Every structure is written in structure tokens, then in C-alpha cells.
N, C-alpha and C positions, 0 to 999 in steps of 0.2 A: 410675523407668525412664529409661534414657538416651534423649536425643533423636536419637542416631545411628540411622540407618535399619537395621533388622534384619529378618530373616525371621521370620514368625510364622504360626500357624494358629489360626483361630477354629473352635471345635467347639460344636455344638448338637445337642440331641435334638429331633426333630420329633414326639415323643410324650411324654405325661405318665403313661402307664399301663403295664399289663403287655403289651398287644398293640400292634400298629401300629409296630413298631420301625423307626426310620429316623433316621440321623445324617447331618448335613451338615458338611463341613470346607471352610473357605475358606483356602487357602494363599496368603500374600502374601509376595513376595520384595522385597528392596531395589531391584530393577530395576523395581518396580511391576507385574511380571507376577503374574497371579492365576490360580489353578487351583482348581476346585471338585470335590469328591469326595463321593459319597453311599455310605454303608455300610448296606446293607439298605433295603428299601422295602416294609414289610408292611401288611396290612390291619388296621384296628381292628375289634375284636369288641364293645367296649362301646357300648351304644346312644347314650350321651351324647357319644360321639366320632365319630358317623357323619358329621358335616360334614367332619371331617378327611380322610375317605376320598376326598372328591370333588375335592380340589385340593391344590396344593403351595404353600408360601410361598417358592417359588423357580421360576425358569424352567428346566424340564428340558432344553431345547435348549442351555442354557449350562453344563450339567454336563460336566466333562471325563472323569470315570471313575466307574464304579459297581462296588462289591464286594458279594458276598453271603456271609454267614457260614454259612447252612444252609437246608435246604429245608422250612421251615414257613411257612404262608401269612401268619402274623403277622410274617414277615420278608421275604417275596417277593411277597405278594399284590397290591401296587400297581405292580410293575414294568411290566406292560403299559400301565398308565395313564401312567407316565412316558414310555414309548415313543410312546403315542398323542399325547402333548403335546409331542413333539419330540426326545426323547433317541434318538440313532442311533449311539452309540459302543459299545464292548465292555462286556459285563457279565461280570466275572471271578468265578469260583467254582472249587471242586475238581472233579475228574473225576466222582466219584459224584454230586455235586450237579447237574452238567450233565446226567446221565442222568435223575435223579429230577425235576428242576424242571419240565420240560414237562408231565409227568403232573399235578403239583400245580396248575400254572397253568390247564390245560384243565379240571380239576375245579372250580377256583375260579371260572372263567368260567361254568360251568353253574350253580353255586350263585348267583352274582350275577344271572344271567338270571332264575332263579326268584324271587329277592328283588325284583328290579325289577318283575316281573309282579304280585306280591302287593302291593307298596307303591305301585305305579303311579308309579315314579320311573324316571329314565333309567339304563340299565345303564352301569356304570363303563367297561367295555371289552368287545370282542367277540373272536371266534375269530381274526379277522385280526390284531388287536393281539397276541394270544398268539403266533401264528406268527411275527410280526415280532420279537417279544421273543426267541423261541427262536433265531432266526438270529443274534442278537447275543451269545449266550453263548459265552465262551471259557474253557477250563479252565486252571487253574494247579495243578501238582502240590504236594503237601505238601513243605515245605522249599525249594521253588523261589522264588528272588527275582525278581520281575517288575519290570524297569526301566521305569517309566512315562514318564519323561523325564530330563533331565540332573539334576534336583533331587529327584525323588520315586520311591521304590521301595516295593514291598509283598511280604510273605512270608506264606504260609499255614502254620499249624501245626495238627496233628491235635487234635481236641476230642472228648471222649467223649459229648457231648450227643446225637449222632445220626450215622448213617451219612453220611459226607461232610462233617460239620460241621467248621468251621475257626475258629481264632482268627486274626485278621488284624493283622499288624504293618505299620504305615505309617510310613515314615521320610522326613523332609525334611532335606536337607543343602545348605547354600549356602556355597560357598567355604570360608573358614577358620572359620566359625561352628561352635559346638557344635550337633550334630544334634538334631532334634526327633523323638522316638520315641513313637508312639501305638499301644497294643495294645488292640484291640477283642476282648473275650472272646466276644462273641455269647452265646448261652445256653450256660453252661459246665458241664462235668462232667469229672472226672479219670478216669472209668472208664466202661466199656460192657460189656454182657453178651455182645456178639458179637465184639468186637475189642479189642486192646491199645492203650493210649494212652501214648505215650512222654512223658517229661518234656520241657519246653522246653530247647533247647540252652543251654549255659552262657553263650554270647556274648549271648544275649537277656537272661538274668538280670542281666548286668553292665551293661546299658545304662541311662543316665539316662532313665527311662521314665514315661509317663503311661498308666495303665490305665483303660479305659472298662469298668466292671465291672457285670454284671447283678446283680439282687438279688431274684429271684422268691421264693426261700425264705430271704431275709435275716433272717427272724425265727424260724428253726427251726435247731437244732443236730442233727447226725447222731445223737447219742445219744438224742434225743427220738423218733426214728422206730423203731417196733416192727414188725417184719415180721409180718403177719397174714393175707396173701392166701391162702396154701396152706391154713392152718388153717380159714379161713372157707369156702373152696370145699369142702374135705373134709367139714366138718360139714354144709353145706347139701346136698351130694350124698348123704350117708348118710341125711339126713332125707327127701329127695325133694323135687321141685319144680323150678322153672326158675331158673337163674342167668343174669342179664343182665350182661355186662361191657362197658361203653362204653370204647372205646380210640381213641387217635389213630392215624391210618392208617399213619404211618411211625414206626418205632421201638417204640412201645408195643404195637401189635398183635402184632408179631413176638415181643416179649419175653414177652407174656402167653401166646402159643401155646407158646413154649419152656418156660415154667413149668408149663403144663398137661401137656406131654410129660414133664417131669421128675417130676411127681406120678404119672403113670402108671408110669414106670420105677421109682419109689420105692415103689409099691404103695399110694399114698395116694388114687388115683383109679381106679376100675374102668374098664377099657378098653371095657366094653360101653356106658357112658354116652355118648350121642352129643354131639359137639361141632360147633358150626356157626360159620362165620365169614361175616359179612355186611358188605359195603362194597366196591364195585368197585375203588376206589383202593387200599384196604388189601390186596386180593388181588393187584393188579398189583405193589405194592411187595414183597409176600411172595415173589412169583415172582422178583423181582430178587435178593433175598437168597439164594434157592436157586441162582441162577445163579452167585453168587460174583463173583470178579474184582475185589473191592474190599477185599481184605485181611481177610476174616472168619477167625476162628480155625477150625482144622480140625474141632474138636468141635462147632462151631455150624452146620455145613452140613446136618445132619439134625435139625431141631428141631420139625418139625410133629407134633402129637399123633396117635396112632393113632385112626382113625375120624373124622378131620376131614372135614367137608363144606362146600364153598363154597355160598353161598346166592344164588339169583336171585329175581326177583319172585314167581314161581309158588310156589317153596318157602317164601318168606317168609310168604305167605298161609296156608299150612298150619301153619307154626310158631306163628302167632298164636292158633291154636285147638287146638293139640296139647298135651294135658295131661301128656305123658310127662316124666320127669326128664331134664333136658338143660342144656347150657351154650351160651349164644349170645354170641359175641364180636362186637361191632358198633361201627361208627363212627357219630358222632364221640365223642372222649373227654370232651367237655364235655356231651354229650347233646343239643346244640342242632341238630346238622346230620346229614346222611346218614340211614341207616335208623334210627338210635337213637331219635328221637322217636316213630316208629311203634311200636317195642317198648315204650318207656316209657309211652306212652298206654295200651297194652293191659295191661301187667303191674304198673304202679304201684298199681293197685287190687286186686291179687291177693295175699292173705296167704300163699300158698304160693310166692311169688316173692321173690327177693333181687336187689338191684341193687348191683353192686360197682364203684364208681368207682376209678380207678387213677392219676389225674393231676390237675393243677391245674385248679380250677373257677373261671374268671374271673367277676367280678361280672356279674349279670344272665343268666348262662348257665342253661340249663334244669337242669343238674346241680346248680348252687349252690342254686337254688330248691327242688329236690326234697330236697336234703340238709337244708335249713333248715326244711322243713315237717314238723310233728309228725305222728306216726301218728294217723289219724282225721280230720285236717284236709283241706280241699279245696285243690287246686293245679291251675293251668291247664297242660295239656300238649297241644301241637298245637292250640290253640284251644278245647279242651274241658276243663271243670272235672271233675276226677276226685278221688275220696276216696283219700287215700294209705293203703294197707294193707300194701304190701310193705316189707320192711326195707331200709334203705339202709346200705351199708358203704362205707368209704373208707380208702385207704392211700396214703401218699406214698413207700413203700419203692421203687417203681419210678421215681421221679422222675428225669427226665433232667437235672435241675438239681442242682448241688451245693448243700449246705446252708451255713448261715452260717459255721460253724467251718471247713468245707472251703474256702470262698472266702477266709477270713482266712489260712489256711495257704498257699493259692495266692499271695496277695499278699506274704507274708513271704519268699518265695524271691528277690525282687528286691533287688539290692544297693543300688540308687539309685532309690528310688521317689519320683519328684518329685510325683506327684499321683494321686489316684483319683477318677474321676468316676462316680457311681453312676447307673444307669438301670434300666429294665425291671423295675418292681415297683410294687405299690400304694403310695400316697403315704406312709402312716405307716411302711411297711416300709423304703422307701428312706431316709427320714429317720433311723430307728433304726439301720439297718445302717451308714449313713454315720458316725454317732456312734461306733459300735463299731469301725469301721476306724480312726477317728481315735485311739481309745484303745489299740488293740492292735497297730498297725503303725507303721512309721517313715515313713509317707507325710508329705511336707512340707505337702500340702494335700489336703483331702477336701471334695468338694462334690457336690450332686445336680444332674444335668442336667435341663433342662426346655425348653419351647417359647419361653420368654420372653426368655432371654439367651444370648449366646455366652459361652464361656470362651476367653480368649485365651492361647495357649501359645507361649512363645518362649524364647530363650537366657537371658532374665532370670528366667524362672519362669512362673507362671500367675496369671491374675487374671480376675475377672468383667468382662465386656466390654460391648459395646453391645447394646442391645435388638434383638431380631429383627424388630421391627415394620416396619423399613425394607424388609424383603425383599418 
């Protein structure tokens, strides 16, 4: 590397796992000016990462800009903690995310309050911190380039992962140097059941670019996914019994309701079978979908199944003892939070019940434990040991994440792929997916991001840089 002073950016991931997404960029110019950027700031869900939730390896008051890819708590759940610890500048996101995020943060605050009470630990942040965070949110339209200062700009591009989800292109340009272009995919998908996802513009594909690429399903190809949800639901409802479908509040809940409506319209699901939706946040999000205004396709504005009933606490108590054939769609998708543990505790021991998971089950989640427990064995649910008698079904057909082959195809569209930095996945998945990227794309460098080292990106290329321990 030349000794001539050049601009560069150090990039690190503040997470090693699937949840807790947070990236830090340190931009250094030849003038010795330094700018610090954070992309996403999520909560960790893995128990062995709990200590990471309580602090940051940087001073939030010295961060210049914050960007959010999408409204999931593993990407936004620690933003109020950043604000509590001194961040007072804008938080940039898309218009839909700006509407959705306050609901998610208020719900997260309630969950953290309950956790703090049970574990007798200090709550991460309170309602006042959430309100202060909400006041800092600024929207950036898809395709709009936000000039942050004379050297740094950012552009949001539509992402099929979720309503309002964005890929974020951050560009650093100093005088006559070659520009540094970083594309954060966030949780990525090229399609969505509710809206169309346009291709990236050609000018982006032609950039000399470094892609920070998620890898949640980096060990699965799309051809390995066999749709089974509708067949499983139809079979169970014809047999009779209770179907419990844990869902994520945003995206998955609405997609599952849409599929149940399609089944009714296709004659695969009797309209007389009651369908319930339990989860206050999921219901609020569903009402936002019905309100439109965020570019949903016209045929997706009427997606609720016939006979749908929203559940409150009084009705929930009745459903727990009601033997009728029924479908209960409930949060959360992992089974660990919301009303789901209440239903799972009641129905996991019922041989006439079926529990159908429809999304990624992170390590140590209740859903993962239930899935890995054999029929007839005991499993702890909500603090009580219950004998598992209900059948567990699982499908990844609704995953809001692209599969490995789809992510490889995404990377192949870039004409000058300088590097791919892999993140957001279980350790072995990230390593294996990085090896596959190296084999199947023209990326000049492929590496896995972690908490231990920065990767330095400049006009000369990319290299593993200094340890993050100095932060």
C-alpha cells in the first residue's frame, strides 16, 4: 500500500450471530477528518450474547450518522439505548419504516421491561428513550440520494425482505480519488408477496463496489425448499383439531393471513373454520397494510381471510380451553415472545394439535427447542415441563430471506465486485457461504465480518485491519 495519504473506511460488524445486527464505519479522509456511521442497531436474542445488548464498543455521542435497513428488532432494538447514551443526530430510514418503527420500539420496550422484572436486571431503556428516538427519525425515499456532507452520500433501494426494507448504498468520494462504494443488503430478498421489487439501477451495478451481504440461509438453495404449508393446513383441518401458527408480527403475519385467504378462495379451507389472530403489534401492522399508501399491489389490499377474529386477553382464555377445530395465528415467530408461549404451553401436550413454524428459529429460541424435542419427551415451556405430544411442522417457503443461490445471483450482477463481506448468519453458515461466493463469483476478496477486526477499504483495495479492542 502506498504511503501517500488516501481516504479509507474501516468496516466492522458488532455482532457474530444472526441477531443483533449492527455495523460501524469509520471514514478517514487525507485531511484527517473522521466520520463515524452506524448501519442498524439491533437487539441480540441469543442468551450467550446478552452482555452485548447492554453497551457499545463505541461512544454513541460521537457517531455522525445512523441508518436503518428495516423494521425488525434485531436491526433496530438498541437504537433507544444509543440515544440514551448520547446519540442525538438523525436516524435515516424509508418512509414506511418511519411509520412502523415507533410501534416496534414501544413493543420492544414493554418486552424489555418484563425481562428486567423477571431477571431482576436493569431495563435497557424506557418509554422516554423511545420517544426521543422517534423524534430523531428522518425519512429518505427509495432512489433518493442523501448528501450527508461534502464527501459522503447515501441512497436507499427497495428490498423485498419487508415492507419499507432497504438496501443502503454509502459512497465516499474525496477529490480526484476513486470513490469507495459500500452496499449494505440488510436482510435481503428479491421478491415480496405484497409488492414488486425493481432491479438495482445499472449505474449501481457498474460501480466498483463492496457488498456487505447477509447469509441467514447461506446453506440452503431455493430448489431445496418444498412448499408444504397449504397442504399441511388443509390436511390438519380435514382431520380436525387446533392449528397454532407462530408468526413474526411484521411481514410474516400478513403473508400467512394472505395464504389462508387464498386457501379459502381455492376451496382448500372451509370458510366455517374459525381463524384467530393474536398479537397486538401484529394487528397494528396488519391495519397499516390495509391502509396502503406504501406501494402495495392492488390485488393485495384485500387479503384477510373470511371469518378472521382478532384476539384480546379475554378471548385468549376461552381459546385455551376450546376444543373446536380452529386456526390460531400468533406472535412471535420464534415462539419465545408475545402470546405464543401461552398457546405453546397449552397445546404442545395435545396430540390433536399441530404447531406450524414458518420462519427462522434462532438458537435457544423456544421454537428451536420444540422442533428438536422428540414426541413423548419433556420440554420446558414458559417455565413448566410439558410432555410433547403435538406434531411440529416447519417450512422455510415464506422466508423473507433469499436462499444461497439467489444471493449468489444477486452478487453476479455487479460488474466490478471488489469485495463481499459476509454477515448475519450462524458461524458455520457464514464460513461456508463465503467459500461459495469465492468460488462462484468474480469478487476480488471475500471475508466474514465479526467483532474482532475492522476491514479497511480504500482506493488500493481491501485488507484486514486493526483490532477493534481499542474502541
